[in-house]
N, C-alpha and C positions, 0 to 999 in steps of 0.2 A: 802565679798568674799575672802579677803586676808587670806590665810591659812599658810603664812610664806614661800610659795614656789613661784618661778617665772615661768611664762609661756614662753616657747621658741617658737618663730615664725620664720620659715624659709622662707625668701623671703619678700622683701619690695615692692611688686607690689601693685595693688589696694586692694586686699584681705588682704594681710599681714599688710599693713599700717592701714587699717580700723580696723582690729581685735586688733592690738597693741594699737591704740588710744582708742578704746572702753574700753579695759581692764584697760589701764593706767588712764583714766579719772575716773575710779572707784577705784583708788588707789591700783590696783593690779600690782605688779612689772612684767615687761616684758623684755625679752631679744630678740632683733630682729637681725637676721643674714641675710646678703645679700652680694653677690659677688661684687656688685657695691655700691659706696657711694652716689649714686643719684637715684632718682625715675624718670622714664621717663613717661611723660603724653602721652601715645600712641594715644589717639583719635585725637590729632592735627597733627600727623606725615603725614597723607595723604595731609593735607592742605599745610604743609610746603614743601612737595615734588613737588607741582605744581605752586608755586609762581615764579615770574620772577627772572632771575639771578640778575638784577639790584636791585630789592627790597631785595633779599637775601643778597646781598653784604652790604646793608645799615642797616640790622637788626642783632641783636644778637640772632640768632635762637636757640642757645644752651640754653639760659635763658628762652626761650618760651616753650621748650619741656622737659626740665629736671630741677629737683629741688634737692638741697642737702638734704639728709635724716636728717642731723643734724638740719637743719632749720625747717623741718616738725615736728620733735619730741621734739623740744626745750621746756623745762619746764615740760615735762611729765616724769613719772618714767619709762622710757624706756632706757635700755642699748643697744647701737648699736654696733654690731661686724661686721666690714668690712672684710669678708673672704668668701671663697668658701666651701660649704658643700661637703665632699667627701664620707661620709658614715653615715648611720643612723642605730643604733642597738636598735631595739624596746625592746628586752628582757632586756637589761641592762640600757635602757633609756639614751643612750649616742649618741652624735652627734660628728662626727669627722670632723675637719676642716683642710683645706690646709693651711700650714703656709706660710706667706708672707716673 
């Protein structure tokens, strides 16, 4: 499948991560771009919102609901760019990013 080109995936949500990992495991180079450097596991957020305050104070809730993207893609041929997409030009095949 590798034709010498990288696939650019915008967004590291469930779909973006899944697509990036699928391609990368087949040795296809991927560039993954997201405005956050972490992935939020959204299905657990409602459970975290209803736990008691005392339990919340004793837990590291951040580590339960979010995961560093670098940890998730470690060892795969995925280049991660932590930046916000501000424009997509399909004719020129260009993605403009906000500089940090």
